[in-house]
N, C-alpha and C positions, 0 to 999 in steps of 0.2 A: 599720563596714565598711572605712572608709579606714584606721583605726588598725590593723586586722588585716592589711591589705595591707602597711603599713609594717613591721609586726612580721615577717611572712613574708619580706619583702625583706631586712630586717636580718639575720634568721637565715640566709637563703640566702647573703648576702654573708659572714657569719662562717664559715659552713660551707666556702665556697670558699677563703677565706683560710687556714683551718686545714688544709684538704686540701693546698694548695700548701706551707704551712709544714712539714707532715709529710713531704713529699717532699724539701724543701730542707734540713731539719735532721735530724741523726742522731748516733749515737755517733762516727761518722767525719766529720771536717770536710771538706766538699767545697764549693768556691766556687760561688756562684749561677750564674756563667757556664758552668761545667762541667755543672751540673744542666740548665741550659737547652739546652746543646748535645747532651746525652744524648737529647733528644727531637726536636730540630730540625736537628742537625748531627752525626750519629753518628760520621762519619769523623774528627772532630777530638778525640774523647774516648778516653782510654786504656781498655783493655778491662776492667781491674779496677773502675774507676769506673762504667763502663757496666753491669756486673753488679750492683753495689751499688744503683744507682738504678733500673734497669729490672726486675731480677729479685728485688730485696729490698724497697726502699722503696715502690715503686708497688704491688705486691701487698699489702704490709702496710697501706698507707693505704686501699686498697679494702676490705680485710678489716675495718678499724676502722669504716668507714662502715656496712657491712652488719651487723656485730656490734652496734653501738650502736642502729641502727634496729630490728633484730629483737628485742633484749632489751627495748627501750622499748615497742614495740607489744604484746609478750607481757605485760608488766607492766600496761599500760593495760587490756587485756582481762580479766586476772585481778582487778584492783581493782574492775572493774565487775561481773563475774559473781559474785564472792564478797562484794561490798559491804564490802570491807575495804581501808582506805587504806594498809595496810602489806603488802598482798599483792604478790607478785612471784615470778619464777622462782627466785630464790635463797632467799628466806625461806620459801616454802611447800614447799621440798624438790624442786621440779621439776628444778633444776640438779643436785641430788644424785642424783636418779633417772637423769638422763642420764649422770652420772659413773659410776654403778653399771653401766650398760649398757656403757660404754667399758671399765671395769675388768674386767668379765666377759670381754669380747672379748680384751683384752690380757693381763691377769694370769691369768685362768682358762685360756685356751688355752695360755699359756706353761708351765703345769704339766703339760700333756699333749703339746704339740707343741714343736718346736724354735723357737728365735728366728728362724731363717732362714724358717721357714714363715709366722710372723706377719708378717714384713716384706713378704711377697707378698700379704697380704690387701688387697683393693681398698679405696679410700677410701670407697666407698659403704657398705661393711660397717660402718665406724666410725660413719658418720652414721646408718645404720639402727639400730645398737645403741643409740645415744644417743636416737633417737626413741622406741624401745620402752621404754627406761628412764624417760624423761620422761613418756611416756604412761601408764605403769603407776602412777606416783605421782600424776599429775593425776587419773587415773580414781578412785583411792582417795579423794582429797580431794573430788571431785565427788559421789561416792556418799555420803560422810559428811556433806557439806553439805546433803543432802536431809533428814537426820535431825537434825543439829545446826545451829541457826540462829545461835548466838552467834559473832560474828566472832573474838573473842579465843580461843575454844576451838579454832576451825579453825586459827588461827595457831599455837597451841601444838601442835596435832597435826602441823602441817607441820614444826615444829622437831623433834618426836619422830621423825617419819619420817626426817628428815635424820640424826638420831643413830643410828637403826637401820641406815640405809644405810651410814653411816661404819663401823659395827661390821662389817658384811659385807665392806666394802672392806678393812678391816684384816686380816680373816681371809684374804682373797685375797692380800694383800700378804705375809702370813706364809709362804704356800706357793708364792709365785712365785719365779722365778729372779732373780738379782741384777741382770742387765742389764735385764730388763723392769721390775723394781721401780724402778730408776733412771729409766727412760723415763717411767714413770707419775708418779713424784714430780715430775719436771720439768714434765710436762703439767699437773698440778694447780696449778702456780704461775700458769698463765694466760699465754698468749703470742699475739701477732698475727703475729709474724715467722716462725713455723713453717708457715704456710699456703702451700702451693705453688699454682701455676697449675692443675694438675689438680683440686686440692681446691676451688679457687675455682669451677671449672666445676660442682661439685656444690652448693657453698654458695649461690652467687648465685641459681640457679633455685629452690632450696628456700626461701630467704628471701623472694623475690618471690612465690612461691606462698602462703606463710603470711601475708604482708602483704595480698595480694589478697583472701584470705578475710576478713581483719580489716576491710577497707573494704567488702566485700560485706555484712557483717552490722552495719555501723555504725548503720543506721536502726533495726534491732531492738534494739541495745544502748541507743540513745537512749530508746526506749519502755520498756525494761526498768528504767531508772533510776527510773521512776515507780511501780514495783512490779510483781510478777509477776501479781497478780490483774488489774490494769489492762491489762497487756500481753496476757494471755489473752483479755480482753474485746475487744481490738482484732484478735484472730486471730493473734497471734504464737505460733509453735510454740516453747515454752520448751526442750523437749528438743532440737530441732534447733539452737537457738542454742547450747546447752551443748556439743553435739557439735562444732559449728563452732569454738567457742573451744578445745575439747579438741584438735582436729586442728591448728589454727593455732598454738596456744601450744606444743604438743609439738614441732612441726616447727621453730618459731623458736628456742625455748630449746635443744632437742636438737641442732640443727645447729651453733649457735655453741659450745655446750659441747664437742661432738665435736672440732671443729677448733681451738678457741682455749683450751680448758680452762674451768673454772668461773670466771665473771666476775660479781661481785656488785654489788648496789646501784644499778646503772644502771636496771634494770627497776622499782625502787621510786621513785627520785627523779625521773626524767624525766617521767613522767605528771603528777606534782604540779606540776613547773615549767611544763609546758604549760598546765595549768588556771589557774595563777596568772597567767601572762603573757597568755593569751587570754580569761580570765574567761568560759569557756563549758563546757558539758557535751556539746556536739555532737561525736560521735565522728569525724565526717568531718574536722573541723578538728583535733581532738586527735590523731588518727592521723598526719596530715601534720606537725603541730607536733612530735609525739614523734619522728618519723623524723629531722627536721632537728636537734632538740636532742640526741637520743641519738647521732646520727652525729658531731655537733660535739664532744660530751663525750668520746666515745671517741677521736677524733682528738687532742683536747687531752691526754687521759690518755696516749696513745701518745707524744706529743711529750715530755711530762714524764718518762715512763719511760725514754726514751732518754738522758736527761741529756746534751743536745747538746754534742759536743766532748770529753766525758769519756772515751770509749772503753769505757764499761760501760753495761749496761742493767738496769733493775729489772723485777720481775714486774708486768705491767699491772694485774692484779687488786688489787694493793696500792694502786696509784694511784687506781683507781676507788673503792675503799673509803674512802680518805682524802678524796676529793671527795664521794662519795655520802653517807656517814654524817653529816657536819655538815649537809648539806642536809635529810636526813630528820629529824634532831633539830630543826632550825629549823622545819620544816613542822609537826611534832608540837606544839612549844611554841607556835607561832603559833595553831594551831587550838584548843589548850587555853585560851590567853589569850582568844581570841575567844568561846569557849563560856562562860567564866567571866564575861566582861563582860555577856553576855546574861542 
């Protein structure tokens, strides 16, 4: 119990340090004193620095926190419900489904309506289209998982769904206007900096709602780990649990994909890190740990993507892939080595 408290305290401290660093560091060099004054002595700060810090860096750091937390919790739920250590929003095609929803809204409408009309679409429409796209793919996988029990087969089907969705998006890109095509391509690179305050007002409540559902069903997921038959004998409604995971994961993955673009490997790697650090299968603890680790990893990825002081920025999903893939490979190799020794 004491060791877990120390772990949570250490992760919380790391999270705070990375949050502060993400505000202080960026592609534009700003002295720590100016950053401090931007929050506590506004009159002494030049207007351009004030805009960069308060309207760009702060919303971006907040976005990184909620993006990392949402994708990590969604990945944890999927790994439990599908009994698949490699399950996650990106691998199972949930992120691709959300991307398809956004593509239909942006690229599909652009072939019928003018670009000016698209620009007036409300932010909620983007989020809703991503939710529906993510929900569609997740529903397909959930239905198939009732018939197909092999976890590798489900994983392969998720990859196939992603391929089919990519083909549909390519068709939409072919018929879309040049300006909307450029906007969509930039969006697919993944970015935390493009999230505005009005978009945060949709993102934050959506993520909080999805995570609340995840905590609410934690006890059921703990029992589900012991097997569906055992869970049924204890009165757990398996269908209700699946529906809750379905709603929570669709909202979490869909919201982040809608506003930040497709961000991969956070949802796969973070739950495994949480299990390795806390050595537990308790979803109450794992949810909290995944939130802290996921948020910290996204903040760190954002800092790296900014290449502090260089004046340029990299796509954040490239950084998450470079960090997440080695972690996933290490986890797979370690588990394989452990099973071989047995």
